[in-house]
KEVEXKOL-188815 format. One line per 2 residues: number of its first residue (from 1); their letters; for each residue x, y, z of C-alpha. Coordinates in Angstrom, 2 decimals. Each point is the difference from the previous one (the first is absolute). Layout:
N
NUM	a	X,Y,Z; ...
//
This chain:
583
1	ma	1.21,0.26,36.48; -3.05,0.77,-2.25
3	ek	-3.30,-0.52,1.64; -1.86,-3.04,-0.77
5	fn	-3.55,-0.08,-0.72; -2.14,-3.04,1.10
7	lq	-2.50,-0.32,-2.79; -2.44,-2.88,-0.63
9	ae	-1.27,-0.44,-3.53; -3.09,-1.97,-1.22
11	li	-0.47,-0.64,-3.76; -3.81,-0.85,-0.50
13	ce	-1.31,-1.35,-3.44; -2.96,-2.19,0.89
15	eg	-1.24,-0.74,-3.57; 3.57,-0.44,-1.20
17	ik	1.18,1.45,-3.23; -1.83,-0.72,-3.47
19	ag	2.58,-0.25,-2.43; -0.23,1.01,-3.55
21	eg	-1.07,2.83,-2.28; -3.27,1.78,0.84
23	qq	-0.20,-1.26,3.57; 1.61,3.11,1.89
25	dk	-3.43,1.15,1.26; -0.32,-3.10,2.17
27	nk	3.45,0.57,1.74; 0.80,1.54,3.07
29	it	2.56,-0.37,2.79; -0.08,1.70,3.32
31	lk	3.28,0.76,1.96; -0.45,0.69,3.69
33	ik	3.22,1.46,1.93; -0.31,0.29,3.85
35	nl	2.55,1.70,2.25; 0.75,-2.25,2.75
37	gd	2.99,2.12,1.47; -0.04,3.62,1.28
39	dt	-1.58,3.17,-1.26; 2.13,1.53,-2.87
41	rk	0.02,3.10,-1.96; 3.18,-1.10,-1.96
43	pi	-0.07,-0.80,-3.74; -0.72,-3.72,-0.67
45	nl	0.70,-1.65,-3.47; -1.33,-3.13,-1.08
47	vl	-0.08,-2.32,-2.97; -2.52,-2.48,-1.33
49	tg	1.82,-1.99,-2.55; -0.51,-2.95,-2.44
51	tl	0.66,-1.43,-3.23; -0.68,1.20,-3.53
53	gi	-0.69,-2.58,-2.82; -1.88,-2.93,-1.08
55	ss	1.04,-2.33,2.65; -2.40,-1.49,2.64
57	ka	1.67,2.14,2.84; -0.42,3.16,-1.88
59	lf	-2.92,2.52,0.86; 0.54,2.27,-3.13
61	ld	1.14,-0.68,-3.55; 1.93,3.22,-0.34
63	ke	0.60,3.67,1.04; -3.08,1.37,-1.50
65	da	-2.34,-2.35,1.82; 1.64,0.62,3.20
67	qs	-0.46,3.64,-0.43; -3.72,-0.21,-1.09
69	ce	-1.47,-1.33,3.07; -2.01,2.43,2.06
71	ie	1.24,1.01,3.53; -2.03,1.19,2.95
73	kp	2.04,1.25,3.09; -0.13,1.94,2.87
75	gd	0.41,3.82,-1.09; 3.35,0.78,1.71
77	wr	1.67,-3.26,-1.23; 1.69,-0.49,-3.48
79	va	-0.26,-3.12,-2.01; 1.87,-0.08,-3.37
81	ag	0.48,-2.92,-2.38; 3.38,-0.32,-1.48
83	if	2.37,-2.41,-1.61; 3.27,-0.68,1.78
85	de	1.33,-2.32,-2.51; -2.08,-0.96,-3.10
87	nn	2.75,-2.21,-1.44; -0.12,-2.24,3.08
89	nt	-3.97,0.02,-0.06; -0.66,1.86,3.42
91	fs	-2.52,2.60,0.64; -0.49,2.17,3.31
93	fk	-2.57,2.17,1.65; 1.86,2.74,1.89
95	in	-1.99,0.85,3.29; 1.05,3.16,1.80
97	kp	-1.00,1.62,3.26; 1.55,3.56,-0.14
99	gg	1.59,1.42,3.34; -2.18,1.94,2.33
101	id	-3.11,-2.21,-0.63; -1.25,-2.15,2.93
103	fa	0.05,-3.72,-0.22; -1.10,-0.74,3.54
105	ks	0.62,-3.13,2.06; -2.69,-2.85,-0.99
107	ss	-1.42,2.08,-2.88; -0.35,-1.34,-3.33
109	it	-0.44,1.08,-3.64; -1.56,-1.55,-2.93
111	ii	1.11,0.10,-3.63; -2.50,-1.60,-2.73
113	fs	1.54,-1.00,-3.39; -2.79,-0.66,-2.65
115	ni	-0.40,-0.25,-3.49; 2.86,-2.35,-0.26
117	is	0.87,-1.42,-3.36; 1.92,-3.24,0.55
119	rt	0.77,-1.52,-3.35; 2.07,-2.83,1.52
121	np	0.14,-3.84,0.42; -2.91,-0.76,2.26
123	dg	1.66,-3.35,1.08; 1.33,1.20,3.27
125	pa	-0.05,2.92,2.53; 1.45,3.48,-0.67
127	ei	2.78,0.61,2.66; 0.22,3.21,1.67
129	if	2.48,1.34,2.53; -0.71,2.88,2.34
131	tg	3.16,1.67,1.41; 1.46,3.43,0.57
133	ks	2.76,2.15,1.67; 0.58,-0.58,3.56
135	ie	-3.01,-2.16,0.51; -0.56,-3.35,2.34
137	pa	-0.46,-2.51,-1.38; 2.25,0.93,-2.89
139	qq	-2.18,-1.95,-2.47; -3.39,-1.64,0.14
141	kf	-1.12,-2.17,-3.36; -3.49,-0.67,-1.08
143	ni	-1.50,-2.40,-2.71; -3.05,1.32,-1.80
145	nk	-1.91,-2.74,-1.81; -0.63,0.26,-3.78
147	ss	-2.82,-1.64,-2.15; -0.92,0.09,-3.61
149	ee	-3.75,-0.81,0.00; -1.46,1.56,-3.06
151	pg	0.72,-0.91,-3.58; 2.35,2.44,-1.87
153	iv	3.60,0.81,-0.48; 1.96,0.35,3.20
155	yf	3.16,1.70,-1.62; 1.47,0.59,-3.39
157	ts	3.47,1.59,0.14; 3.48,-0.23,-1.67
159	tp	3.70,-0.20,0.90; 1.13,2.78,-0.33
161	kd	-2.97,2.07,1.22; -2.36,1.21,-2.55
163	ev	1.27,3.74,0.61; 3.54,-0.75,-0.97
165	ln	1.17,1.04,-3.39; 1.47,-3.20,-1.50
167	lp	2.92,-0.14,-2.51; -0.85,-1.78,-3.25
169	gd	1.29,-3.65,0.44; -0.57,0.23,3.80
171	lv	-1.76,-3.17,1.58; -3.20,0.64,1.48
173	tl	-2.02,-2.65,1.98; -3.81,0.36,0.26
175	qw	-1.38,-1.62,3.07; -3.67,-0.59,0.79
177	rt	-2.30,-1.72,2.72; -3.68,-0.68,-0.36
179	sk	-2.94,-1.21,2.16; -2.96,-2.34,-0.74
181	ld	0.71,0.60,-3.79; -0.68,-3.03,-2.38
183	rw	2.61,1.18,-2.35; 2.09,2.94,-1.03
185	vl	1.67,1.41,-3.31; 2.82,2.39,-0.25
187	ke	-0.02,2.11,-3.09; 1.90,2.89,-1.74
189	gy	-2.29,1.47,-2.36; -1.94,-2.76,-1.85
191	it	2.89,-2.42,0.54; -0.54,-2.52,2.50
193	lk	3.42,-0.69,2.13; -1.08,-2.37,2.42
195	eg	-3.16,-1.62,1.37; -0.56,-2.47,2.98
197	tg	-2.11,-1.22,3.00; 2.02,0.32,2.98
199	ee	-0.19,3.03,2.38; 3.83,1.25,-0.55
201	gt	1.88,0.57,-3.26; 2.95,1.72,-1.39
203	hs	1.41,1.11,-3.43; 3.25,1.22,-0.87
205	lk	0.82,2.31,-2.84; 2.50,2.43,-1.46
207	ad	-0.91,3.81,0.01; -0.78,1.02,-3.44
209	tv	1.26,3.42,-1.54; -3.21,1.41,0.84
211	gk	-2.46,-0.36,3.06; -2.87,-2.65,0.03
213	ty	-2.95,-0.59,2.11; -0.95,-3.63,0.98
215	vl	-3.32,-1.03,1.32; -0.68,-2.78,2.19
217	kg	-3.65,-1.43,-0.61; -1.78,-2.61,2.46
219	lt	-3.26,-2.01,-0.32; -2.22,-1.25,2.70
221	gd	-2.33,-3.04,-0.29; -2.79,2.56,-0.23
223	ne	1.53,1.58,-3.08; 0.96,3.21,1.92
225	wf	3.17,1.56,-1.31; 2.71,1.86,2.04
227	qs	2.73,1.64,-1.50; 3.29,2.11,1.03
229	kl	2.38,2.02,-2.38; 3.65,0.39,0.51
231	dv	2.52,2.41,-2.03; 3.47,-1.01,-0.70
233	kv	1.62,3.43,-0.66; 3.10,0.32,-2.16
235	ls	2.70,2.88,-0.06; -0.19,1.87,-3.17
237	lg	3.00,1.64,-1.67; 1.25,3.32,0.52
239	wh	0.20,2.24,3.11; -1.58,-0.48,3.45
241	dr	-0.17,2.08,3.04; 0.38,-2.13,3.31
243	vq	-0.36,1.30,3.64; 0.16,-1.97,3.36
245	tv	-2.89,1.42,2.04; -0.67,-1.56,3.62
247	fe	-3.13,0.17,1.72; -0.92,-0.20,3.79
249	gd	1.02,-3.28,1.28; 2.63,-0.62,-2.55
251	pg	3.68,-0.24,0.76; 1.42,3.40,-0.70
253	yp	-3.22,1.85,1.25; 0.85,2.32,2.80
255	ie	-1.08,-1.39,3.48; -1.81,2.47,2.27
257	ed	-0.44,-0.97,3.31; -1.57,3.14,1.40
259	ds	-3.32,1.92,-0.66; 1.59,2.08,-2.79
261	hd	-0.88,-2.71,-2.57; -2.41,2.24,-1.79
263	sl	2.82,1.98,-1.59; 1.38,-3.23,-1.97
265	pa	-1.12,-0.56,-3.61; -1.95,-2.81,-1.04
267	sv	3.05,-1.16,-2.16; 3.79,1.08,-0.39
269	tl	1.92,-0.40,-3.19; 3.62,-0.82,0.56
271	kp	3.02,1.36,-1.85; 2.34,-2.49,-1.65
273	tl	3.66,0.90,1.03; 1.64,-3.12,-1.36
275	lv	-0.71,-3.03,-2.44; 2.21,-3.17,-0.39
277	na	-0.72,-3.13,-2.14; 0.85,-3.09,1.80
279	nd	0.89,-2.43,-2.85; -3.62,0.58,-1.51
281	dh	-1.55,-1.96,2.78; -0.68,2.91,2.20
283	ly	-0.06,3.64,-0.30; 1.10,1.83,2.95
285	ai	-0.74,3.65,1.10; 0.10,2.45,2.74
287	fq	-2.87,2.29,0.43; -0.13,3.22,2.08
289	re	-2.99,1.06,1.95; -0.19,3.74,0.54
291	ld	-2.86,1.45,1.95; 1.71,3.19,0.39
293	ek	3.36,1.78,-0.33; 1.31,-1.53,3.33
295	tk	-1.63,-3.28,-0.10; 1.60,-2.43,-2.55
297	dy	0.16,-3.80,0.37; 1.37,-2.72,-2.29
299	fl	-1.20,-3.49,-0.76; 1.28,-3.19,-2.04
301	fq	-2.37,-1.46,-2.33; 0.28,-2.78,-2.90
303	tk	-2.06,-1.24,-2.77; -0.05,-2.68,-2.59
305	np	-2.10,2.32,-2.29; -0.05,3.80,0.21
307	fg	-3.39,-0.20,-1.21; -1.21,-2.13,2.77
309	pw	0.34,0.51,3.72; 3.10,1.18,1.93
311	qy	1.13,-2.25,2.98; 0.99,1.88,3.14
313	ld	3.38,-1.50,1.45; 0.06,0.16,3.80
315	sk	3.83,1.19,-0.18; 2.23,0.89,2.97
317	ve	3.21,1.88,0.15; 3.07,-1.15,2.03
319	gq	0.58,2.48,2.75; -2.77,2.06,-0.94
321	pg	-3.28,-1.08,1.87; -3.29,1.07,-1.44
323	qs	1.40,0.53,-3.48; -1.14,-1.80,-3.11
325	vp	3.08,1.52,-2.35; 3.31,1.45,1.41
327	kg	-0.17,3.41,0.99; 1.26,2.45,-2.83
329	fa	0.21,-2.90,-2.57; -3.61,-0.42,-1.42
331	ts	1.04,2.37,-2.77; 3.46,-1.61,-0.58
333	pg	0.86,-1.72,-3.38; -0.70,-3.88,0.43
335	vy	0.41,-3.55,-1.90; -0.70,-3.37,0.44
337	fk	3.14,-2.17,0.31; 0.86,-3.44,1.52
339	ek	-3.95,-0.33,1.21; 0.12,3.21,1.79
341	lw	-1.13,3.43,-0.58; 2.87,2.48,0.47
343	li	-0.24,3.71,0.99; 3.21,1.87,-0.79
345	gg	1.01,3.51,0.87; -1.68,3.36,0.10
347	nq	-3.05,1.41,-1.55; -1.02,-0.36,-3.67
349	id	-0.68,3.62,-0.51; 0.38,2.24,3.10
351	pe	3.53,1.37,0.50; -0.37,0.47,3.73
353	it	-0.24,-3.84,0.62; 3.44,-1.65,-0.82
355	sn	1.13,-3.44,1.57; 2.42,-2.66,-0.70
357	ev	-1.90,-2.62,2.14; -1.28,-3.22,-1.34
359	ws	-3.17,-2.07,0.79; -1.40,-3.20,-1.00
361	yd	-3.31,-1.61,0.65; -0.04,-3.77,0.70
363	lk	-3.20,-1.44,-1.30; -0.03,-3.04,2.41
365	sk	0.64,2.26,3.29; -2.01,2.93,-1.50
367	qf	2.38,2.14,1.42; 2.30,2.68,-1.32
369	vs	3.79,-0.37,1.13; 2.62,2.60,0.07
371	hg	3.22,-0.75,-1.92; 1.77,3.07,1.19
373	va	1.52,2.73,-1.97; 1.54,-0.58,-3.40
375	pw	3.69,1.24,-0.70; -1.21,2.66,-2.35
377	ds	-1.02,3.44,0.87; -3.72,1.03,0.94
379	rm	-1.97,1.06,-2.95; -3.47,0.40,-1.53
381	gh	-1.42,-0.24,-3.60; 2.24,-3.30,-0.88
383	av	-0.94,-2.99,-1.84; 0.15,-3.50,1.09
385	iv	-0.52,-2.98,-2.33; 0.82,-3.78,-0.21
387	fm	2.59,-0.86,-2.58; 2.51,-3.08,-0.43
389	gk	-1.19,-1.38,3.27; 0.37,2.91,2.19
391	iw	-1.58,3.17,1.21; 1.65,3.13,-1.86
393	ml	-0.23,3.57,1.55; 0.43,2.78,-2.41
395	gg	0.64,3.59,0.24; -1.96,2.40,2.15
397	rd	0.42,3.19,1.95; 1.80,0.10,3.33
399	ev	-0.88,1.85,3.15; 2.11,3.27,-1.05
401	gn	-1.84,0.17,-3.43; 2.76,-1.72,-2.17
403	al	-1.31,-1.85,-3.09; 1.75,-3.51,-0.12
405	ne	0.78,-2.68,-2.72; 1.38,-2.57,2.40
407	iw	-0.90,-3.55,-0.34; -0.31,-2.76,2.72
409	sf	-1.04,-3.68,-0.08; -1.13,-1.93,2.85
411	dg	-0.27,-3.94,0.22; -2.59,-0.17,2.57
413	ne	2.36,-1.26,2.66; 1.16,3.15,1.57
415	tw	2.71,0.57,-2.53; 0.05,3.14,-2.14
417	kk	2.28,0.47,-2.89; 1.12,3.44,-1.55
419	es	-0.29,-0.33,-3.88; 1.38,2.37,-2.62
421	kg	-1.63,3.25,-0.16; -2.55,0.47,-2.58
423	sw	1.21,1.74,-3.26; -3.01,2.21,0.18
425	ap	-0.20,3.35,1.79; -0.84,0.00,3.77
427	rc	-3.95,0.11,0.36; -2.75,-1.32,2.06
429	lf	-3.59,-0.56,-0.74; -0.20,-2.78,-2.59
431	qp	-1.24,-3.66,-0.33; 2.31,-2.29,-2.05
433	vi	-1.23,-3.47,-1.17; 1.45,-3.25,-1.25
435	fk	-0.49,-0.33,-3.77; 1.10,-2.82,-2.34
437	dp	1.57,1.57,-2.78; -1.76,-1.11,-3.34
439	vs	3.26,-0.46,-1.98; 2.31,-1.62,2.52
441	rk	-2.74,-1.73,2.16; 1.89,0.92,3.04
443	eq	-1.66,1.61,3.03; 1.25,3.50,0.52
445	lw	-0.58,2.87,2.65; -1.76,2.89,-1.75
447	lf	0.04,3.49,1.62; -1.86,3.18,-1.44
449	gg	-0.46,3.47,1.25; 0.29,1.26,3.77
451	ak	0.73,3.23,1.60; 2.75,1.75,1.75
453	ap	-2.45,0.45,2.80; -3.55,0.64,0.88
455	fs	-1.19,3.15,-1.46; 2.96,0.45,-1.97
457	et	0.10,1.35,-3.64; 2.76,-2.46,-0.67
459	lf	-1.73,-2.79,-1.62; 1.33,-2.91,-1.90
461	hd	-1.36,-1.67,-3.16; 2.92,-2.44,-0.87
463	lw	-0.28,-3.68,-0.21; 2.64,-2.37,1.40
465	vf	0.52,-3.93,-0.24; 2.33,-1.97,2.40
467	dg	0.69,-3.64,-1.15; 1.82,-0.87,3.32
469	tg	3.26,1.09,-1.12; -0.31,3.69,-1.11
471	wk	-2.51,2.86,-0.86; -0.82,1.13,-3.39
473	qn	-2.05,2.85,-1.13; -3.01,-0.93,-2.23
475	ei	-1.38,2.45,-2.60; -3.25,-1.76,-0.15
477	st	-1.61,2.81,1.93; 0.64,2.79,-2.32
479	ni	-3.51,0.13,-1.58; -1.48,0.32,3.48
481	sk	2.14,2.84,1.17; -0.35,1.94,-2.95
483	ng	3.78,0.81,-0.15; -0.26,1.27,3.47
485	dr	-3.16,2.18,-0.28; -1.95,-2.51,1.90
487	rp	1.10,-1.42,3.57; -1.41,-2.20,2.59
489	is	-0.72,1.46,3.26; -0.49,-3.48,1.09
491	sa	-0.15,-3.28,-1.87; 0.15,-3.87,0.29
493	lq	0.95,-2.92,-2.30; -1.55,-3.25,0.15
495	vl	-0.28,-2.95,-2.49; -3.53,-1.66,-1.03
497	ng	-0.32,-2.94,-2.48; 3.63,0.32,-0.70
499	kl	-0.28,3.73,-1.15; 1.30,3.10,1.80
501	yl	-2.22,2.45,1.47; 0.60,3.53,1.01
503	fg	-2.44,1.91,2.48; 1.06,3.38,0.59
505	hf	-0.99,3.61,0.99; 1.52,2.35,-2.50
507	se	0.77,3.74,-0.18; 0.50,1.42,-3.62
509	rf	1.40,3.25,-0.79; -1.14,1.92,-3.30
511	eg	1.05,2.98,-1.87; -0.46,3.23,2.40
513	dt	0.97,-2.20,3.07; -3.48,-1.38,0.11
515	it	-0.11,-3.12,2.13; -2.91,-2.69,0.25
517	ve	0.07,-2.79,2.38; -1.93,-3.28,-1.01
519	pl	-0.01,-3.79,0.84; 0.98,-2.24,-2.65
521	ay	0.29,-3.68,-0.72; 1.96,-1.73,-2.63
523	rl	0.79,-3.69,-1.06; 3.20,-0.88,-2.07
525	en	-1.55,-1.58,-2.84; 2.94,-0.34,-2.25
527	fr	3.56,-0.57,1.66; 2.01,0.46,-3.24
529	rk	-1.78,2.90,-1.46; -0.36,1.62,3.51
531	tw	-3.69,0.35,-0.57; -2.00,0.96,2.97
533	vv	-3.94,-0.33,0.00; -1.74,2.71,2.10
535	ld	-2.77,-1.43,2.17; -3.19,1.66,0.67
537	gs	0.75,2.26,3.06; -3.47,1.68,0.36
539	kl	-0.64,-1.86,3.14; 3.28,0.98,1.49
541	gd	-0.76,3.80,0.28; -1.47,0.17,3.37
543	wv	2.18,-2.61,1.55; 3.42,2.09,0.23
545	ay	0.91,3.46,1.10; 3.17,2.42,-0.47
547	tt	1.35,-1.65,2.97; -0.27,-3.29,-1.16
549	fn	3.85,-1.19,0.43; -0.09,-3.63,-0.47
551	fq	-2.03,-2.78,-1.22; -0.13,-3.72,0.93
553	lv	-0.84,-2.25,-2.89; -0.70,-3.63,0.81
555	nf	-0.40,-2.99,-2.51; -2.49,-2.39,1.48
557	kd	-0.22,-3.45,-1.57; 0.99,1.56,-3.38
559	qm	-3.56,1.13,-0.61; -0.19,3.29,1.43
561	li	2.19,3.11,1.16; -1.03,1.55,3.41
563	gn	1.28,3.53,0.40; 0.27,2.01,3.23
565	al	0.63,3.76,-0.24; 2.09,1.43,2.94
567	ts	-1.10,3.38,0.42; 1.42,2.75,2.44
569	di	-2.53,2.01,2.22; -3.16,-1.61,-1.81
571	tn	-1.42,-3.29,0.93; -0.47,-2.16,-2.98
573	kv	-2.01,-3.10,0.87; -0.56,-1.59,-3.43
575	lk	1.94,-2.79,-1.53; 0.04,0.24,-3.77
577	vy	-0.23,-3.55,-1.64; 0.72,-0.47,-3.88
579	vk	-1.03,-3.36,-1.30; 1.33,-1.61,-3.04
581	ln	-0.52,-3.82,0.28; 2.18,-2.51,-1.39
583	t	-2.41,-2.50,-1.16
//
């Protein structure tokens, strides 16, 4: 049984917290922790946690305010501000005593938090909880009084938050609270949007095609003006880079419980291994954290806007304590089907990791559940896609190195059905898509490219279409392949705004056997004339490498394509997002 630490906490804020902008120099909270138990030299991990937002029980409006306060602490203790779950509006200060440092019986430490910005509703006390690992009592609760005694603007914020890149047409709500002002006015440029006399107000609007700045002005009875500005940012067209970076205290940041914490970086950028669209409501992603070649951990996140914050999901794995994602399946292909996230078979690019196991993530229980092994052979590099109310598994490479063209379908109820083999040559490393034929108006499964194996010189440049009954080869890709001189080392198809897109990493052979390799992106502009438009790929050059063997390409809300380049031996942490809004 783990040793229990008998600690008594005292939170002191004699003057209370002055809520509002520009009041931080008046705000200070003192935390005293006393050891009521025995002497200890073991690590102690404590947390001071509370609420983010504008509510009366919140101490901080947002992450930036929480991280901006100044902290005085004993030199041998660590205190870090971090956000455990910004989507659920909670903050935490992590307090650690590394092992080997004395915390004697009856001794105490004092930690002072000052310069506290509290842009929150002052009508009630902020609620703070002191807790930690293996401490008694397990939880101690405190209330900190707040007030707003000076005239001014307490907060001016928005939902979504002002750092989020909104999509044109997205609903944005401006929210504000004032103190001791006779009246206020909300303006956009020279245009007055709203004015009033009450302390609180809101204004809803739709994000424009360009970002705009909104100004809230307030006037006292003595004709003293106060103002606060807020930017509503809007996503621009074209290419964007996105990375998921975690800081100390954030979910996914490494937990160091000994005195070697100085070796940890201030932030860690995670590597995406899987992207899955959940019916345009959420985007799910598995991210890898790699501190060194031997230390790799995986975490499940979700977001409603990939240009906003990612929410960490505290996922569990059936039969695998301590795991967030099933061992060996963080790099497997996945789909969203019947309200579950499915991971199917072996690795997307590594020929050494084959499998025929199936897992699903239940959103209610927050647990990955095993569905055992499928009746098909273990494989890697296969494709999975939802089509005609089923999950379809296509092709791949088996554990002895044979490329495959077999096809299986799955109803989500443990029943797999072997379908007729594909008419295309056996292959792996391809990403098909469901595309509505502009002529027949029927949904069909389209498949392009692939390879016989990773590192193979046998690269395919053919395009095949499956209508639910049979496969037909489509010559619509001939002007891309240049009669076979240009072939994709890796590629992915996807649909955006009703048009077919192709992202690829192409090898092209010229006279004299000269070979060039470059990333290219196309859009099928005219189906009947087989006209492909080449997109500007200047921002793709540093995204792929010669060993980029597969892509994931996800349509999200029919407003953007999110690409993930899966590269062997090289860590690629960047998501490329192509935005072409359907407004």
